[in-house]
PANU-349868 format. One record per residue (C-alpha): residue in three letters; x, y, z; residue number from 1. Coordinates in Angstrom, 2 decimals. Layout:
BEGIN
<aa->ala	px->X	py->Y	pz->Z	i->NUM>
...
END
This chain:
BEGIN
<aa->met	px->-40.35	py->65.22	pz->53.93	i->1>
<aa->ile	px->-38.57	py->61.87	pz->53.67	i->2>
<aa->leu	px->-35.21	py->63.47	pz->53.16	i->3>
<aa->asp	px->-35.38	py->65.96	pz->55.98	i->4>
<aa->gly	px->-32.20	py->65.85	pz->58.08	i->5>
<aa->met	px->-30.40	py->63.50	pz->55.73	i->6>
<aa->gln	px->-26.86	py->64.24	pz->54.49	i->7>
<aa->gly	px->-25.92	py->64.05	pz->50.91	i->8>
<aa->arg	px->-26.89	py->65.46	pz->47.51	i->9>
<aa->val	px->-30.63	py->65.82	pz->46.69	i->10>
<aa->glu	px->-32.06	py->66.96	pz->43.32	i->11>
<aa->lys	px->-35.63	py->67.55	pz->42.26	i->12>
<aa->asn	px->-36.88	py->67.02	pz->38.74	i->13>
<aa->tyr	px->-33.52	py->65.68	pz->37.77	i->14>
<aa->pro	px->-32.98	py->64.46	pz->34.19	i->15>
<aa->leu	px->-32.64	py->60.65	pz->34.32	i->16>
<aa->his	px->-30.73	py->60.69	pz->31.09	i->17>
<aa->leu	px->-27.76	py->62.09	pz->33.06	i->18>
<aa->leu	px->-27.83	py->58.92	pz->35.09	i->19>
<aa->ser	px->-27.71	py->56.46	pz->32.14	i->20>
<aa->thr	px->-25.00	py->55.49	pz->29.70	i->21>
<aa->trp	px->-27.81	py->55.26	pz->27.15	i->22>
<aa->arg	px->-28.51	py->58.98	pz->27.80	i->23>
<aa->ile	px->-32.25	py->58.23	pz->27.81	i->24>
<aa->gly	px->-35.01	py->59.04	pz->30.39	i->25>
<aa->gly	px->-37.33	py->61.87	pz->31.58	i->26>
<aa->pro	px->-37.15	py->63.75	pz->34.92	i->27>
<aa->ala	px->-37.04	py->61.97	pz->38.22	i->28>
<aa->glu	px->-39.18	py->63.50	pz->40.89	i->29>
<aa->val	px->-36.36	py->63.29	pz->43.51	i->30>
<aa->val	px->-32.89	py->61.92	pz->43.19	i->31>
<aa->tyr	px->-30.71	py->61.24	pz->46.38	i->32>
<aa->trp	px->-27.10	py->60.23	pz->46.55	i->33>
<aa->pro	px->-26.73	py->58.76	pz->50.10	i->34>
<aa->pro	px->-23.18	py->59.18	pz->51.48	i->35>
<aa->thr	px->-23.43	py->56.11	pz->53.78	i->36>
<aa->ile	px->-25.23	py->52.73	pz->53.71	i->37>
<aa->glu	px->-27.06	py->53.77	pz->56.91	i->38>
<aa->asp	px->-28.50	py->56.86	pz->55.09	i->39>
<aa->leu	px->-29.62	py->54.74	pz->52.20	i->40>
<aa->ser	px->-31.37	py->52.24	pz->54.46	i->41>
<aa->ser	px->-33.05	py->54.97	pz->56.46	i->42>
<aa->val	px->-34.45	py->56.74	pz->53.40	i->43>
<aa->trp	px->-35.57	py->53.38	pz->51.94	i->44>
<aa->gln	px->-37.43	py->52.50	pz->55.10	i->45>
<aa->arg	px->-39.03	py->55.92	pz->55.40	i->46>
<aa->ala	px->-40.22	py->55.81	pz->51.83	i->47>
<aa->gln	px->-41.66	py->52.33	pz->52.20	i->48>
<aa->ala	px->-43.49	py->53.43	pz->55.34	i->49>
<aa->ala	px->-44.92	py->56.46	pz->53.55	i->50>
<aa->glu	px->-45.78	py->54.30	pz->50.48	i->51>
<aa->ile	px->-43.62	py->56.47	pz->48.27	i->52>
<aa->pro	px->-42.13	py->54.78	pz->45.26	i->53>
<aa->val	px->-38.44	py->54.18	pz->45.82	i->54>
<aa->arg	px->-35.81	py->52.53	pz->43.64	i->55>
<aa->leu	px->-32.05	py->51.87	pz->43.75	i->56>
<aa->ile	px->-29.57	py->52.34	pz->40.89	i->57>
<aa->gly	px->-25.89	py->52.35	pz->40.39	i->58>
<aa->arg	px->-23.95	py->53.97	pz->37.50	i->59>
<aa->gly	px->-26.81	py->53.40	pz->35.03	i->60>
<aa->ser	px->-24.72	py->51.36	pz->32.56	i->61>
<aa->asn	px->-27.26	py->48.62	pz->32.21	i->62>
<aa->val	px->-30.68	py->50.27	pz->32.58	i->63>
<aa->leu	px->-33.26	py->51.90	pz->30.44	i->64>
<aa->phe	px->-35.22	py->54.76	pz->32.10	i->65>
<aa->pro	px->-38.81	py->55.64	pz->30.98	i->66>
<aa->asp	px->-39.42	py->58.70	pz->28.80	i->67>
<aa->glu	px->-42.11	py->60.03	pz->31.21	i->68>
<aa->gly	px->-39.67	py->60.05	pz->34.14	i->69>
<aa->leu	px->-40.12	py->58.54	pz->37.59	i->70>
<aa->pro	px->-42.15	py->59.56	pz->40.60	i->71>
<aa->gly	px->-40.98	py->59.16	pz->44.10	i->72>
<aa->ile	px->-37.30	py->58.74	pz->45.20	i->73>
<aa->thr	px->-34.42	py->57.43	pz->43.08	i->74>
<aa->leu	px->-31.46	py->56.38	pz->45.18	i->75>
<aa->val	px->-28.08	py->56.39	pz->43.43	i->76>
<aa->thr	px->-25.22	py->54.50	pz->44.97	i->77>
<aa->thr	px->-22.28	py->56.30	pz->43.40	i->78>
<aa->ser	px->-21.41	py->58.05	pz->46.62	i->79>
<aa->leu	px->-20.93	py->54.74	pz->48.38	i->80>
<aa->arg	px->-17.24	py->54.30	pz->47.63	i->81>
<aa->gly	px->-15.80	py->53.04	pz->50.87	i->82>
<aa->ile	px->-13.00	py->50.47	pz->50.41	i->83>
<aa->val	px->-10.67	py->48.55	pz->52.62	i->84>
<aa->trp	px->-7.77	py->46.51	pz->51.19	i->85>
<aa->lys	px->-6.51	py->43.47	pz->53.02	i->86>
<aa->asp	px->-4.19	py->40.53	pz->52.08	i->87>
<aa->tyr	px->-5.46	py->39.45	pz->48.66	i->88>
<aa->ser	px->-8.98	py->40.64	pz->49.49	i->89>
<aa->val	px->-11.01	py->43.89	pz->49.59	i->90>
<aa->arg	px->-14.18	py->45.03	pz->51.19	i->91>
<aa->val	px->-15.77	py->47.52	pz->48.89	i->92>
<aa->glu	px->-19.08	py->49.48	pz->48.80	i->93>
<aa->ala	px->-21.53	py->49.12	pz->45.95	i->94>
<aa->gly	px->-20.86	py->52.51	pz->44.28	i->95>
<aa->tyr	px->-17.16	py->51.89	pz->43.61	i->96>
<aa->thr	px->-16.33	py->51.86	pz->39.91	i->97>
<aa->leu	px->-15.67	py->48.24	pz->38.87	i->98>
<aa->ala	px->-13.05	py->49.24	pz->36.30	i->99>
<aa->arg	px->-11.13	py->51.34	pz->38.82	i->100>
<aa->leu	px->-11.25	py->48.38	pz->41.34	i->101>
<aa->ala	px->-9.83	py->46.05	pz->38.63	i->102>
<aa->gln	px->-7.00	py->48.40	pz->37.79	i->103>
<aa->glu	px->-6.08	py->48.98	pz->41.47	i->104>
<aa->ala	px->-6.06	py->45.27	pz->42.12	i->105>
<aa->gly	px->-3.80	py->44.78	pz->39.11	i->106>
<aa->glu	px->-1.41	py->47.50	pz->40.26	i->107>
<aa->arg	px->-0.95	py->45.41	pz->43.45	i->108>
<aa->gly	px->-0.20	py->42.28	pz->41.38	i->109>
<aa->trp	px->-3.52	py->40.73	pz->42.43	i->110>
<aa->arg	px->-5.13	py->38.49	pz->39.79	i->111>
<aa->gly	px->-8.83	py->37.87	pz->39.20	i->112>
<aa->leu	px->-10.46	py->41.04	pz->37.87	i->113>
<aa->glu	px->-8.58	py->41.35	pz->34.64	i->114>
<aa->phe	px->-11.81	py->40.66	pz->32.67	i->115>
<aa->ala	px->-13.53	py->43.69	pz->34.38	i->116>
<aa->arg	px->-11.13	py->46.46	pz->33.43	i->117>
<aa->gly	px->-13.38	py->47.69	pz->30.61	i->118>
<aa->ile	px->-16.75	py->47.13	pz->32.26	i->119>
<aa->pro	px->-18.31	py->50.59	pz->32.93	i->120>
<aa->gly	px->-20.61	py->49.85	pz->35.90	i->121>
<aa->ser	px->-20.37	py->49.84	pz->39.67	i->122>
<aa->val	px->-19.36	py->46.86	pz->41.87	i->123>
<aa->gly	px->-22.93	py->46.48	pz->43.13	i->124>
<aa->gly	px->-24.55	py->46.40	pz->39.73	i->125>
<aa->ala	px->-21.84	py->44.11	pz->38.40	i->126>
<aa->ile	px->-22.49	py->41.52	pz->41.12	i->127>
<aa->met	px->-26.28	py->41.78	pz->40.67	i->128>
<aa->met	px->-25.94	py->40.78	pz->37.05	i->129>
<aa->asn	px->-22.88	py->38.57	pz->37.52	i->130>
<aa->ala	px->-21.14	py->40.75	pz->34.96	i->131>
<aa->gly	px->-18.31	py->39.05	pz->32.92	i->132>
<aa->ala	px->-16.12	py->39.21	pz->29.92	i->133>
<aa->his	px->-13.06	py->37.44	pz->28.43	i->134>
<aa->gly	px->-13.91	py->34.19	pz->30.28	i->135>
<aa->gly	px->-14.21	py->35.75	pz->33.66	i->136>
<aa->glu	px->-17.22	py->36.78	pz->35.79	i->137>
<aa->met	px->-17.91	py->38.35	pz->39.20	i->138>
<aa->ala	px->-19.18	py->35.17	pz->40.93	i->139>
<aa->ser	px->-15.63	py->33.76	pz->40.93	i->140>
<aa->arg	px->-14.32	py->36.56	pz->43.23	i->141>
<aa->ile	px->-17.15	py->36.85	pz->45.82	i->142>
<aa->val	px->-16.55	py->35.92	pz->49.45	i->143>
<aa->ser	px->-19.60	py->37.61	pz->50.84	i->144>
<aa->ile	px->-22.09	py->40.44	pz->50.23	i->145>
<aa->thr	px->-24.15	py->42.86	pz->52.31	i->146>
<aa->ala	px->-27.63	py->43.38	pz->50.73	i->147>
<aa->leu	px->-30.58	py->45.66	pz->51.19	i->148>
<aa->trp	px->-33.88	py->43.79	pz->51.19	i->149>
<aa->ala	px->-37.19	py->45.21	pz->50.02	i->150>
<aa->asp	px->-38.38	py->45.82	pz->53.57	i->151>
<aa->gly	px->-35.32	py->48.02	pz->54.34	i->152>
<aa->ser	px->-33.49	py->45.41	pz->56.32	i->153>
<aa->ile	px->-29.75	py->44.80	pz->55.67	i->154>
<aa->glu	px->-28.25	py->41.27	pz->55.81	i->155>
<aa->lys	px->-24.85	py->39.80	pz->55.14	i->156>
<aa->leu	px->-24.76	py->36.62	pz->52.98	i->157>
<aa->glu	px->-21.87	py->34.28	pz->52.34	i->158>
<aa->arg	px->-20.98	py->33.07	pz->48.90	i->159>
<aa->asp	px->-22.56	py->29.71	pz->49.41	i->160>
<aa->glu	px->-25.91	py->31.36	pz->50.22	i->161>
<aa->leu	px->-26.03	py->32.92	pz->46.77	i->162>
<aa->glu	px->-26.64	py->31.34	pz->43.37	i->163>
<aa->phe	px->-24.96	py->32.58	pz->40.21	i->164>
<aa->cys	px->-25.17	py->31.62	pz->36.58	i->165>
<aa->tyr	px->-24.72	py->33.41	pz->33.26	i->166>
<aa->arg	px->-25.59	py->37.05	pz->33.89	i->167>
<aa->phe	px->-27.72	py->36.19	pz->36.88	i->168>
<aa->cys	px->-27.54	py->36.52	pz->40.70	i->169>
<aa->ser	px->-30.23	py->35.02	pz->42.98	i->170>
<aa->leu	px->-30.61	py->38.37	pz->44.69	i->171>
<aa->arg	px->-32.23	py->39.87	pz->41.56	i->172>
<aa->gly	px->-35.80	py->40.93	pz->42.25	i->173>
<aa->gln	px->-35.37	py->40.50	pz->46.07	i->174>
<aa->ala	px->-32.43	py->42.60	pz->47.29	i->175>
<aa->trp	px->-29.69	py->45.02	pz->46.17	i->176>
<aa->val	px->-25.99	py->44.74	pz->46.87	i->177>
<aa->leu	px->-24.55	py->47.43	pz->49.22	i->178>
<aa->glu	px->-21.12	py->46.09	pz->49.93	i->179>
<aa->ala	px->-19.03	py->43.09	pz->48.99	i->180>
<aa->gln	px->-15.95	py->41.23	pz->50.04	i->181>
<aa->leu	px->-13.92	py->39.96	pz->47.13	i->182>
<aa->asn	px->-10.83	py->37.77	pz->47.08	i->183>
<aa->phe	px->-7.89	py->37.63	pz->44.66	i->184>
<aa->leu	px->-4.96	py->35.39	pz->43.71	i->185>
<aa->pro	px->-1.29	py->36.35	pz->43.61	i->186>
<aa->gly	px->0.07	py->36.97	pz->40.07	i->187>
<aa->asp	px->2.62	py->38.71	pz->38.07	i->188>
<aa->arg	px->1.90	py->42.44	pz->38.12	i->189>
<aa->glu	px->3.22	py->43.20	pz->34.66	i->190>
<aa->gln	px->1.37	py->40.33	pz->33.08	i->191>
<aa->ile	px->-1.89	py->41.24	pz->34.80	i->192>
<aa->leu	px->-1.56	py->44.87	pz->33.56	i->193>
<aa->gln	px->-0.79	py->43.65	pz->30.10	i->194>
<aa->asp	px->-3.81	py->41.33	pz->30.08	i->195>
<aa->met	px->-6.03	py->44.25	pz->31.07	i->196>
<aa->lys	px->-4.53	py->46.38	pz->28.38	i->197>
<aa->asp	px->-5.21	py->43.70	pz->25.81	i->198>
<aa->asn	px->-8.79	py->43.25	pz->26.92	i->199>
<aa->leu	px->-9.30	py->47.03	pz->26.69	i->200>
<aa->thr	px->-7.87	py->47.08	pz->23.16	i->201>
<aa->lys	px->-10.24	py->44.32	pz->22.09	i->202>
<aa->arg	px->-13.16	py->46.11	pz->23.57	i->203>
<aa->met	px->-12.34	py->49.41	pz->21.81	i->204>
<aa->ala	px->-11.95	py->47.56	pz->18.54	i->205>
<aa->asn	px->-15.21	py->45.59	pz->18.76	i->206>
<aa->gln	px->-17.67	py->47.79	pz->20.58	i->207>
<aa->pro	px->-19.22	py->51.22	pz->19.88	i->208>
<aa->leu	px->-17.77	py->52.88	pz->22.93	i->209>
<aa->lys	px->-18.05	py->56.38	pz->21.48	i->210>
<aa->glu	px->-21.83	py->56.24	pz->21.18	i->211>
<aa->pro	px->-24.37	py->56.10	pz->24.15	i->212>
<aa->asn	px->-25.26	py->52.57	pz->24.82	i->213>
<aa->ala	px->-25.86	py->50.08	pz->27.64	i->214>
<aa->gly	px->-23.54	py->47.25	pz->26.60	i->215>
<aa->ser	px->-24.76	py->43.99	pz->25.30	i->216>
<aa->val	px->-28.58	py->44.02	pz->24.90	i->217>
<aa->phe	px->-29.20	py->40.28	pz->24.73	i->218>
<aa->arg	px->-27.66	py->37.35	pz->26.50	i->219>
<aa->asn	px->-25.78	py->34.90	pz->24.32	i->220>
<aa->pro	px->-27.94	py->31.77	pz->23.82	i->221>
<aa->pro	px->-26.31	py->28.48	pz->24.60	i->222>
<aa->gly	px->-23.65	py->27.58	pz->22.04	i->223>
<aa->asp	px->-24.18	py->30.71	pz->19.93	i->224>
<aa->ser	px->-23.69	py->34.45	pz->19.88	i->225>
<aa->ala	px->-26.55	py->36.94	pz->19.96	i->226>
<aa->gly	px->-24.55	py->39.41	pz->17.94	i->227>
<aa->arg	px->-23.93	py->36.80	pz->15.22	i->228>
<aa->leu	px->-27.69	py->35.97	pz->15.00	i->229>
<aa->ile	px->-28.64	py->39.57	pz->14.89	i->230>
<aa->glu	px->-26.12	py->40.42	pz->12.20	i->231>
<aa->ala	px->-27.02	py->37.34	pz->10.18	i->232>
<aa->ala	px->-30.62	py->38.48	pz->10.26	i->233>
<aa->gly	px->-29.54	py->41.77	pz->8.60	i->234>
<aa->trp	px->-30.18	py->44.12	pz->11.60	i->235>
<aa->lys	px->-26.85	py->46.01	pz->11.67	i->236>
<aa->gly	px->-27.48	py->49.69	pz->11.12	i->237>
<aa->lys	px->-31.29	py->49.43	pz->11.27	i->238>
<aa->ser	px->-33.16	py->51.79	pz->13.54	i->239>
<aa->val	px->-36.37	py->52.73	pz->15.25	i->240>
<aa->gly	px->-36.52	py->56.43	pz->15.92	i->241>
<aa->gly	px->-33.29	py->57.50	pz->17.43	i->242>
<aa->ala	px->-32.30	py->53.98	pz->18.56	i->243>
<aa->lys	px->-29.98	py->52.05	pz->16.20	i->244>
<aa->val	px->-28.41	py->48.64	pz->16.01	i->245>
<aa->ser	px->-24.70	py->49.38	pz->16.02	i->246>
<aa->glu	px->-22.84	py->48.83	pz->12.78	i->247>
<aa->lys	px->-19.77	py->47.90	pz->14.87	i->248>
<aa->his	px->-21.46	py->45.15	pz->17.03	i->249>
<aa->ala	px->-24.99	py->43.94	pz->16.33	i->250>
<aa->asn	px->-25.70	py->43.17	pz->20.03	i->251>
<aa->phe	px->-25.47	py->46.89	pz->20.94	i->252>
<aa->ile	px->-28.19	py->49.41	pz->20.49	i->253>
<aa->val	px->-26.89	py->52.95	pz->20.37	i->254>
<aa->asn	px->-28.54	py->56.23	pz->20.90	i->255>
<aa->thr	px->-28.01	py->58.37	pz->17.85	i->256>
<aa->gly	px->-28.81	py->61.56	pz->19.66	i->257>
<aa->lys	px->-32.54	py->61.77	pz->20.26	i->258>
<aa->ala	px->-33.55	py->58.18	pz->21.16	i->259>
<aa->lys	px->-36.51	py->57.57	pz->23.43	i->260>
<aa->ser	px->-37.13	py->54.70	pz->25.74	i->261>
<aa->lys	px->-39.98	py->53.63	pz->23.46	i->262>
<aa->asp	px->-37.62	py->53.56	pz->20.51	i->263>
<aa->val	px->-35.24	py->51.10	pz->22.28	i->264>
<aa->leu	px->-38.08	py->48.85	pz->23.54	i->265>
<aa->ala	px->-39.61	py->48.71	pz->20.09	i->266>
<aa->leu	px->-36.32	py->47.78	pz->18.47	i->267>
<aa->ile	px->-35.60	py->45.10	pz->21.02	i->268>
<aa->glu	px->-39.01	py->43.50	pz->20.66	i->269>
<aa->thr	px->-38.84	py->43.57	pz->16.87	i->270>
<aa->ile	px->-35.38	py->42.00	pz->16.85	i->271>
<aa->arg	px->-36.41	py->39.33	pz->19.34	i->272>
<aa->leu	px->-39.45	py->38.46	pz->17.26	i->273>
<aa->asp	px->-37.45	py->38.29	pz->14.11	i->274>
<aa->ile	px->-34.80	py->35.97	pz->15.60	i->275>
<aa->gln	px->-37.42	py->33.68	pz->17.06	i->276>
<aa->leu	px->-39.35	py->33.42	pz->13.78	i->277>
<aa->asn	px->-36.18	py->32.86	pz->11.67	i->278>
<aa->tyr	px->-33.99	py->30.74	pz->13.97	i->279>
<aa->gly	px->-36.38	py->29.44	pz->16.54	i->280>
<aa->ile	px->-34.31	py->31.05	pz->19.30	i->281>
<aa->lys	px->-35.79	py->33.24	pz->21.98	i->282>
<aa->leu	px->-33.25	py->35.89	pz->22.96	i->283>
<aa->gln	px->-33.28	py->37.03	pz->26.63	i->284>
<aa->thr	px->-32.23	py->40.61	pz->27.44	i->285>
<aa->glu	px->-29.24	py->41.53	pz->29.63	i->286>
<aa->val	px->-30.40	py->45.23	pz->30.06	i->287>
<aa->glu	px->-32.95	py->46.16	pz->32.71	i->288>
<aa->ser	px->-35.91	py->48.50	pz->32.42	i->289>
<aa->ile	px->-37.01	py->50.80	pz->35.24	i->290>
<aa->leu	px->-40.74	py->51.28	pz->34.95	i->291>
<aa->thr	px->-42.82	py->54.23	pz->36.14	i->292>
<aa->gly	px->-43.67	py->53.66	pz->39.86	i->293>
<aa->asn	px->-41.62	py->50.47	pz->39.99	i->294>
<aa->cys	px->-39.88	py->49.99	pz->43.36	i->295>
<aa->gly	px->-36.69	py->48.51	pz->41.98	i->296>
<aa->val	px->-35.42	py->47.36	pz->38.66	i->297>
<aa->ser	px->-37.02	py->44.74	pz->36.48	i->298>
<aa->lys	px->-36.14	py->42.75	pz->33.37	i->299>
<aa->ile	px->-37.53	py->44.07	pz->30.15	i->300>
<aa->glu	px->-40.60	py->41.97	pz->29.76	i->301>
<aa->glu	px->-39.92	py->38.62	pz->28.16	i->302>
<aa->his	px->-42.65	py->37.31	pz->25.82	i->303>
END
């Protein structure tokens, strides 16, 4: 057994919807929460050698799991929460909650993560997608990262060895963030905390935070807003099965209670086709789809 002798939580036939903010997904054959980076790497290598499907996820705030579930081993990084604070910098493991990190930096009077206070994902996932909001993004804070590669090897990369752009990191499809060193700037503690409070207030006013969702579904096209285009096309409130375009923000698809992965995918593709036909703009997705048997996470297929 791949997990024999390993420390940490192991669950069999575990409901994937409990690992996703969309609350969608069938049973995972095996889910493992490694307590250390070394344990994660060991299991990854063992699974690869045995040709068992293996994949890595964080807090599930940006992924769509399949209705039929997943074979093999699903590794969840949320137990990787090691953190070391230094002078205006931090070394933090991938499973640490980004919003918590932002708050703790702000409490120290450290500036740079005010934009992230309301982002629900983990540090690792946020770096992988270069998460951002309110004019800020993760790339601006990165000094170095430690990554797991597909063959199970672990390598440290400096910032200048990585490429970032809007909602993209060059590691995507090749490796997964295990740990990062981030830097900060000195600032006024009260102003930083107020800025974060203001950002949270805007988020609560404009986004459907009380309904299961995975954040913005589509990237904003250059010079425009995906939400504006979708709303202008009349999609607010429309649904496929249990998946519905939020009436609060058109770039969010919410689970009304019984949504299936197939419902979300059908709604995404229908919206994308409609926007392309009506406006000549091909919307690209921000959310990721984990496919049955896929060793990793892939973009929802772009047509």
